[in-house]
N, C-alpha and C positions, 0 to 999 in steps of 0.2 A: 676507359672507363665512363665514358659521358652517358651511355643510352642507359646505365642501372636506375639512376634515376627516374626517367621516363618507364620503364620497367616495371619497376617495382609500383609507381603511382597506379599503371596501371593496373595490375596483379591486385593490389589491393583492392580496387573498385568492382573488381571483379567477384577475388575468391577469399577477402579478406573478412575479417570481424565485422557485422556492422548491427547484432542486436542489443550490445553493452548498455545498461541505462548512461552511461555518462558519455554514450558517444552522440552524435548530432548537435551540440549544443556548443556554444562559444561562450556560457557562461565562465568566467575564469574559477568561481567557488566549488561550484560541481567537478570542473576537471581536474583543479587540484586535490583536492576532497579524494578524489579518486584514484589521484599518484602517490598520493603520501598512502593509502591501503594499499594498494597495489604492489609497496616495495618490499620483494622478499615475501610475496603472499599468495596464492595461487586464485585466481580470476575467482573461480567457484565460491571460495570462500567468503569472497569480497563485497559479493552483490547482496548477501541479507544483512551484512553491516551497513553498507552504501543507503542501504534505502531505510533503515530503525535512525542511522544518521541526520538523513535530509526531514524526515518525518520530526526530531526531535528538534531540530539547529537546520531551519529551512534557508537561513542567509549565515554567512559571514558576521552580522551583527547581532546574530542567536547565540550562535556561538562561542563569541567575543564574551559575552553574557553570560553565561553557564558557568558555573560552579566545578573546579578542574575535576571535582571529583563526582560529578553526574558523567562528566566526557569519558571519564577513564573507565566505568559501569559500563558504559556502552561502548567502548573497547574490548575490555575483558574478552579474552579467547583470542583475539588477533593476534598478540605478540608483540614483541618486539614495544614493550612500553613506552620509549621515549619520544613515538611519533606521535602518541597521541599528546603526552605534554608540550610537543613545538607544538603539533595543532592547535591547541588554544593558545597559546604565546604567537604564533603567528598570524592569526582572525585577531586576536585583541591590538596584535601593532598595525594590522592593516586595516580598524578601524580608529587607532587613535593618531598612525602618524600616514593616513594614506585615505583619510574619507571614507572610508569600508568598501574600496575602489581598488582591487586589485592592481599593481603595476602591467605596464603593457607592454615590457620587454625582462630579456631573462637575465641582464645586469643587475637591474632592482629587484626582481622577482628571488634572486638568489641570494639577497641580501636578508631575507628573512626568514625566520627560526625552523629550521627542520627542512629547506626546498635548497638541495643540493644544483649543481649548475646542470644535470642533466634534466632534473623535474623541473628547474628552472624554462629550460628551452622547451620540453615537450606544452609547458602551460602554453607560450608565448606562440608556438609554431602553434598548435590548437585552437587559440584565441584571437591569438593577433596578425597570424599570418608569419610572423619572424621567420625570415631566412638561417637559421641556425640548427645543427644537427643535434639529437638526444644522442646520448653515449652512457647506458646503463651496462651492467654485468651481459645481457641475451643479445645487444645490438654490438659493445666491446668482441662478441665469439663471431658476428656475422660479419661483421669488417673486418677483422680480423684473417678470417678464412678468405674473403672475398678478395684481399688485398694480397696472402697469405703473409702476414706479417710475424716474422720471427723475432722483435723484440719483445724482450720480456713485460707482458701486463702487469706486473707487481711492482714495477716502475714509475712512478707519475709522469716524470719525461718520455718516456712511451707512451703514456697513453694522452697526454698533452699532445705531442703530434700526433697517435691515432685520431683525433679531434681535428685537428687540423685537416687531415683527409679529405674527416668525414665531412667536413663544413665543404671541401672543394669541390664533391661530390654534388652538390646544389648548383643547379643552374641560375645566375643570374637572376633570369626570365622566371623565378617561378612563381606562381601567383599562391595565392593565401589558401586556398582551396586545394592545389598541389599539396600545400606543405601540409595540409590537414591529412592528405591521404598516404602523405610517403614518411610522415612520423607513424602515421599510424600500421603501414606498412613495416617499418623498420620493428614496430614490436611484435607484430601477427608474425613475420618471418621468421625471430628469434625464438619465439613462443613454441610456435607450430611446426616450425617445418625446419630448420636449421639450429636444431636443441642440441644441448649441452652433450647426450651422451649417442646421437643420433642425427645424421644428414640426409633428409630427405632428396636429395638432389632432383632425381626428377620431376618433382614437383615445386622445385624453386622457379623464378623467373630470370635468376641471374648466373645458370647454368654454365651457360655460355661463356659467360666476364670471368666468371670466380675462378682463381688461379691456383686453389688449395684442391678443387674439384678437379681440374687438369692435369694437378701433381698428383693426385689420387691418396691425399694425407688430408682428408678433410677434420680428421679426430685429433691432427696435432695440432691444430688450434682452438684457441689462444693457447699463447707459452705463458707462463706462472709459474714460477719456481716458488714463491713463498705461500707456505701451506701452516692454515693453525692448525694445532695437535687440538684434539677432545681430550676435554678433562670429565672425572667425575668426581662427587662430590655426596657425601649422605648425610641428607639435615632430619632432625627428629623436631617432628610440628607440636606444639603442646594443644593440643582443642579443647579447651575449657568452655563449658557452656552451662545456664541455670535459665532458668523464667526470667533473668536479667537481658539474657541475650550470649553472645558467643565473646569470650575475649579476645581482641585485636587490639594489635599495633601496627604502627606505621613505617613501614621498610624504611631506612637510608633512601634519602637522594640519589646516589651513586652504588652501583652494583644490581644485581642480578633482581628484578622486580621492585625496582626504585620508586618510590613513591606511593607505593599499594598499598590495602590494609591487607592485615596478615594473621594468620595465628603465632605464636611467638616460635620462634626456630633455633634450633640448639646446633650444633655439634656433637655433641655427643648425648644419651642416652639420662646416662649420670646428672649433668647438668639442667636438662629438661626437669626430672624429677626434684630436683632441688628448689626448684620452685613452687614446689608441692608444699602443703602441710603435712603434717607426717598422719599417717593413715589414712589417706586420701584412696579412693577409691580406683585404681587404675585399669585402663581397659586398652593393651595393644592392637591398633587395630594392620591391617595387612600391609605391606611395604609396597610401594608403587611408584613406576619408574616417571620420569617425566623430562622428555628431550627437550634441550635448550640450542641453539644453532651451534655451537662449542663446547657442549659442554650438556653432561647428564645430571639429573639428580635423583638420588634417590631417597624417596621421603617416607620417614616413619611415624606412622600417626601415634600418639601416646593420647588418647581420648580419656576428658574426667567429667562428670557431673558432678558439679557443685555448685554453692551460692556462694563461698567465700574468694576471693580472688587472687590470683599466684600473683608470686611474689616477682614481679617483674612487670616491667612498664607497657601501658595498656589502656583499655576499656570496654565494658561492655559495652556491646554494638546489638541492637534488636532489626535495625534496619539491613542488616551486611549487604542483602541481596541489591544495594542501590547503589553500594560503594565500589570502587574501584579493588575486585582482587584479581589474583591470579586464576587461571581458569581452571588449573587442578585443584585448587585450594576453593574453590565457589562452587564448583563441582565436588568436592568430596563432603563441603557442609549439605549440598543439598540433599547429597546421598544419605546421610546421618540424618539429614531430618529434623535439623535444629534452627 
């Protein structure tokens, strides 16, 4: 397995991705921002958000000084909003505890909010040439096929062993430039060649060494027995608006859309209607579905135009577009024209 590193470095330099806006830099701020945005999000989706964030917050100090609502508003539509809150907290901690400079090693980087061990390894490799492998879900898949890992990667001990094997693939003489190409190569291989549904083995630089390919069992790896079950919920959304704005409340700090502004949500239609004065003119909007990672939300809008505030916690907001709102509610309010 000693040639895997050099093969992947050469392959990435000739066939990997090179035109992404966060490549070709060793600025930890830009690399960190891109890595957080790319967690569970497609590259094509991240491109515009990355540019807008850099325009609004050119440095980590600018991000740290921003209001959280401004950060959440720019993040709206990317999903997994805990990433945005941790992004803001991390920037503040980098400024307060590290003098505005990101630490130069994966151990210290992983101590910051929202930076897991694999993200820390990516930043340390790209920016500081640290010899430590990343091991996100894509890389777990690539290496579990390369090595034909039979252990269940739903088990943290198995992942720890795989990480040790991943580090062992990196030669002691690997240069900082090699680590950049190798780390990007792992990402590119998992994203474009060795994918979850298809293994394009003819395009893979490690075909000759891949044990799963030799076995003809590429799609049997990685082994994961623990799978989350999808659930579904019905939410009744009370959309009350007037010349004063839209009635919004802040979601709890835990759970779906934590910390975001949103029209009041209710488990039943009756509960939503009870928050309105008697005789209020109600329009029932067309229900629509919003898909989360492991949950389907069926949203039932109840639209009311009135000057009287509903009997539920919240406030009139005119500049709601500048706040952090869940993407489906932002779009609904835009389409409603309020």
